Each structure stands twice: as structure tokens, then as C-alpha cells.
N, C-alpha and C positions, 0 to 999 in steps of 0.2 A: 601471454595475454597482455595487451596494452593496458596501461593504467586507466581506471574507469573515468569516463567523461572526456577522453582524448580523441576518440574517433569522430569522424564527420557524422556518422550515424551510430548512435549508442545501441548496444545490444542489451535487450531486456529479457530477463527470465521472470516469468509471472507465476506466482503461487495462488491457486484458487480452489475453493471447495464446493462451489455451488453453480448458480446460473451464469456467472461471469459478466454481469452488467458493467462492472468497472473495467474488466479486460476489454469489453466491447468498446467502451469509451476511448481507451488507449488505441485500439486498432483503428477506430474511426478517425481519430486525430492523425494517426500516421498516414492513413489513406488520403486524408484531406491535405496533407503536406504541412500541417501545423505542429507536428511533433517529430523532430529529427531522430527517429529511433526505429528499431526493428524488434519485434517480439520473436526471439530465437527459440523459445521453449515455453510451454505451459505445463505446470506440474501440480498434481493434485493427490490428496489423500482419499479421494472418492472417485473410483474408476468410472462411475456413471455421471460424474459432474458435467453439466452442459457446457461449462467453460472449455473443456477439452476439445469440443467439436468446432471451436472457432478458429483453430489453426490446423494445418495439414497434419496427418497422422505422424509423419516423421518428426514433428516438433512437439509431440505429446509424451508425457510420462505420468503414470499413475500407479499406485500400489495401495493395498490395504494395510494399515498399521498392524492389524491383528495377525497378519501373516509373518511378522517378524518377531524375533525372540523378545525384544523389549523396545522401549521408546528410543534408546540410543541407537539400536540397530536400524530402525526405520529412518531416523534422522540422518544417519551416516549414508544410507542408500540414497536418500533424497539429495543430500549434499553432493554426493558423487555425480548424480544425474545432472544437477544444476551446474556443477563445475565443468562438466563435459561440453556444455554449449558456450563456454567462455563468456559469461555475461559481464557487462560493465556495471549493471545494477540489477538487484533482485527486488522485485516488487510484490509485496503481499497484498493481493486485491480480493478481499473476501476469503482469505485463508483462515479457517476456523480452528486450526490446531496450533497449540502453543509450540513454538520452536525451542529446541534444546540449546544449551549453552555451546555445545560443540558446533552446531550449525551456525549459530550467530557469530561465534568467533571466526569461523572460516570465511564469512562474508562481511565482516565488520567494516563499517564505514561506507557500505554500498547496499544496505538492506533497509528498505522503506516499507511502511505499512500505512494503510488508511483505516481510521477508526471512527465510528459514528458517534462521537461526542466531542465536546470542547474540553479536551484534556488540559489539566489533570483531573477534571471531573469525570466520573462515571467510567472507570476502567472496566474491562471485562465485557461480559454479555449483557443483554437486555437494557441497553443504554437508553432507548426511547422511553421505556416504562420508568426507568430510574430518574430521568429528567422530569417526567410528569410527577412522580411521587415526591420529588424534592421541591416541587413548586417553582422550577426554573422558569424565568421569563424568556430565556434564550437557549437555543439548542444548536447543534452544528456537527461538524466533522473536522478531523485533524489528520494531517499527514506527518508522520514522525519517523525518526530513526529507530530501529529495533534494537533493544538491549535485553539482557536476560530477565530483567524485571518486567512484568506484564504491563504493556502500554505506558511505559515510563521513560522511553527514550526522548531525546530532544525533539520538541515540536517545531516543525518547519513552517507550516502554514495551516490556516483554519478557514472554514466557511461557516457563517452564522445565519440563523433565521429565527424570527420571533415565535414563541410558543403561543398558540391560540387557546382561548378558554375552552373550546370544544374539541381540542385535539385528543386523539387516542394514540397509543403506541403505533398503530398501523397508519394513521393519517400523518403522524409526524415522520415516520419512516418514508412514506411516499413523497412527502414534500421535500425531504432532505436529499433523497437519492440523486436528483439532477444536479444539485450542488456538489455532492460527493464526486460525481463524474468530472465536473469542471475543475474541482479542486485537485483531484488526482492528476489529471492531464497537465494542469499548470505546474504542479510541483515536480512531476517527472520531467517536464520540460526544462526546469532549472537544472536537474541532475544530468539530463541528456546533453546539455550544452556546456557542461563543465563548470557551472556557476556554484554548485552546491557541494559542501563537504562536511564531514563530521570530525571534530577535533576534541579529543577528550570526551566529555559528556555534553558538548555544545554543538549546535548547528551553525555553520558559517556560510555566508553568501557573498560572492565576489570578494573573498579575502577578508571579510569583516564578520565578527561574531553577531549572530542574531540575538538580541536581548529580549525580543518578544516575537511571537509568530507573525508571519506575513498574513494579510487578510485578503480574501477573494472578493473582488468588487463585482458589480452587476454586469460588467462586460466580460467576466471570466479571467481577469488579470489579477496578479498578486501585487500587493503594495504594503507599505508599512502601516 
């Protein structure tokens, strides 16, 4: 397998557990010619996940974790399936299962996740409710490298939006989702063009350490 980020068209393996709206954003950007990548496989812990239907059957893999002896056995099967498509980057796009250390080690440095909060705030689940409960004036989403510690890897880029006085978790989620899509496409674009790297516990862009996350602007581009 060629080093990640060196092909003219980057090979993406996408992990998803649900409806696949972030996957669709990637596929739409690829179809539009704005993301130089190919989704070579979609992988899920939910065999009924709608995300799986977005690619041909030959590019789908799913299994139920309960059918395996333990978490490590499921993760090993998932890792083998992902490795079989020779991805340059592995993208967690709404994948709701915590990845084990073995899987993370196997794809270290090329494993990305999108998380619906302004990390390091509100790791884990129920981030929209957590932001409201905390009285946050701002909410958003983050793309980060995946490490064994939950939602603690180096943050690459973020999208922000103001919290309104009448927001609920549902309205906040609805307003954030289009920004999530643009953020993920922009961040994966950096990876696909060879501009992004993980060194130690830091994110690097164009050979320089990122001391703070890039920000998504109103045009969908990332900047300092």
C-alpha cells in the first residue's frame, strides 16, 4: 500500500453507524469534483445502517458486535476488513462505537473522526444537551485524529455557531449538521491532498505544527 496521502485520488474507508449524512457529504463532494478521493469501503456495526446503502454492495461490510466473542474480536475483524481495501485514510463519520486500542494502533496517523462539539468541551455523547446545560454561548463540531482516549486526539479543524436563547438539543443539532458536513469535507480534503499529518500527539499541516484548530469560514474553507 502506498503511503497515505500520496495517490492522486485518496482511498477512504468510512465507518458509520446510522443514516450516513456525513458519508453522503463526502460522496457528494467527490461526485462534484471538489474532493480528490474515492470511498473504497463503508463499514458498520449496524447491518441495517442506511449509510451502507450509499455504496455498491461490494464496498460494504457490516457485522454485529454481539456475534463476536468479545470487543477485541470484533475490532480485529473490522480492522481486517478495513485493511483489505488498502485505505489511505479511515474516516469515522457517525460511527457510534468506541474503537479499541488495537484498531487505533493499526491505522495510527490516518484515522479521523468528526465530533459534534468544540473539543475539548463535551466529549462523548449528548453533546448538544451538554452545551445547553453548560450555558455555552457557542457550539460547534470538531474533526480530530483518533487516539485511545475518547475524543482526545489532536483537533485539526472546527466549525462554530452561536447558541440561541430558544435552542433545544434538537434545534442545535439541526443547525449544526450542515456545518458538520462542510467541515468534514474540508478536513478530509486536507488529508486527501497530502497536507495533513499526525506527529506524536499533534496535528501538522503543510509541514508545520497546528497550534490551534483551523476554523471553517462561511464559504466552507478552512483558515487559521
